[in-house]
N, C-alpha and C positions, 0 to 999 in steps of 0.2 A: 713295862705297860705289856699290853695286848697286841696278840696276832692280828687282829683285826687293823688295830693302829700303828703297827709296822707293816704292814701290807699298805695301809692306804697312803703312809708317808713315802714306803717306796715309788709307790704311782705319782704321787705330788712333787718331790721335788729330785734333783739329780743325787744329792747324798742322802741316806739318812742314819742318823747317829742315835744311838738307844744305850742309855745306862743300865747293863744288865744286873749288875747286882754287886756285894762285897766279894773281894778274895778271886783270885783263879784258879779257885778249887770249887768249891759250892756253890759259888755265883757263875760262874764259868758251866759250870757243870747242868745246871737248870737250865742256861739261855740257851747251850749250845748243842746239849744232848738232847734237851727234852724240847724246847720252843720251838728251835730253828726247824729240829726235824719232824715236829708236827707241823710248823709250816709249810715243811720245802724249801727253806732256803739258808743257806750260807752266807755269814759274814765275808766280807773281803778285807776286813783287818780287825784288829781289836787295840785297844789303848788299855795299857797298864799304868792306872798312876798311883806313884808314887814320891813320899816327901822323905826329905834328908832325916828329918826328926823319927820319922817310923824307920827310914833302916840304922838309923844308930840305937833305936828302943830295940827291935830286933837282933841287932848286936850286943845285947845288953849292958848298953846306957842306960843307967838309971833314970826315971822319969823325969825326976828335977834337974838334970845337967846334959839333957838332949838338945839343948839350947845354946851349947858352948861346941866351941868346933872338937873333932875326933875322929879321926880318919881311922883310926884302928879300931874303932866301933863299929863305925861306917862301913869298913872292910867285911866287918864279919857279917852284919848286916846284909850286906849281898846276896848271899846264902839264899835268903827268904825271898828276894825279888828273883834269882836264876830258875829258885824252884817255879814260880808263876809264871815264867816265863817257858818253862821246859813244859809245864803243863799244857800253854796252848799251843806251843811249835813244836817242830823237830831241830830247833838251831844246836841244840844240844845233844839228844839221844834220840833214836829213832823208837818207839814203845806203841804199843797194841791202845793203849788208854790215850792218847796225846791227841789234840785234837787237829795239829798242822794247818793255825791261821798266820796271816801275817799282826807278828807284835810290834807295836812299838810303844816303848815307855815314855811318860808324861810325866817330867821331875816339875810337881807343883811346888816352886818358890815360894819360900818364906824370907821375910825381910830378914832371919836371926840364921841364913845360911849363908858362908864361907865361900869365895870364891874358892878356893882350895878344896871342900869339901863337893861344889858342884863340878868342878872340873877332874875331877875324880870318879864320882859316876858316870860324867859323861862320858869319859878316857876307857873306863871300866866295862862300860857298855859299847864303847864303839869297836874295842878290843874282842869282842866276842860277835862283833858283826851284829848289833841288835839296834834296831832307830831308835832314835832319845829325841828329846824335844825338851829347852826351858819353857817351862808354861808360867807367863808371870801375869794372867788375867786377874788375880785380885788386886794387886798394886796398879794393872797399866788398863784393864778392863779386855776391852776386842782386841787392841794392839798387841797385848800381852798373849793372845791366843792364835797370832796367825799364822808363826811356824809351827806350831801343830796342824792347824788345818790344810795348812798347803801339804804338809808332807802324808796326811791321812788321803786327802785327795791324789796325789801320785800313786800312793801303793794301789788306790783304786781304781785309778786309769791303767796304771801298767798291768796289771793281772787283767782288766776288761780289755785294752790291746791283744796282752797275748794270749787270749780267749779267742780273740776271733783272727788272731793269726794261726792258730792250732789247729781251728774251724775252716779255715780256707777262706 
């Protein structure tokens, strides 16, 4: 969306959420390093949406087998997710081209995801101190997105409270 639309939303709502594009590389680059810099704004948080199926596919699982449980393929695919997290945050390493944003991973749940796969992804992200939320909006509507909404609000509210505390 446009800078005008984003700034208008920021004036009219307590929280403004925008879809910035696909991938924490080019999509984030255009949004954070071009749009936000030009607009003079900085996001308080960024959500990386991941699916178990995509993680397995990135881990080398054949497309016609990604609906089957495959923890080994999922383990390999997590490297792709970690790269996206690293591109947006300082959680893994400090590098000049990192954005330094608060990252939360939204696992967009499909009915083919197994409990073992979901627990593996959640556990692996928690071990690395990455905030994670299981989003079931497709199956449960708004009820399935309450957790992610609360976690985003907490990140924003904590950041804004610490900014006020630092300024006095």
